[in-house]
C-alpha angles and dihedrals in degrees: 000000000000123000094253094061111110114232138193123267127221108286119179119203143165098055125198118191087350092301114114113236096192138022142186109249118240119241099045111133106254093232092061093047093051091050088052091048088051093053091048090053089049087056091050090050093049094048092047094050095043094062083201101147122090088191101066089184090061092044092052091050092052093048090046093051094046087046092052092050093050092048090050092053091051092049094046087052094048089051093046088051091055095050091048092061095062 
């Protein structure tokens, strides 16, 4: 990776009692992070369209978690773009 490549920043997510359980690691090339976010949203779309879960609470939790992961990747990428423009 060359020095002009924009990379992600640290982005915590999935908080429990205000403490983050997970985070996006800093230093991942933004293009790769956004590709992964797109993959996660495709999983959300497929799960939502399939209506395959009998337990709707479980389905909702899975969709929410995948969505939070994708959102964190996008936020970490947007922050990284801003830092790369200094």
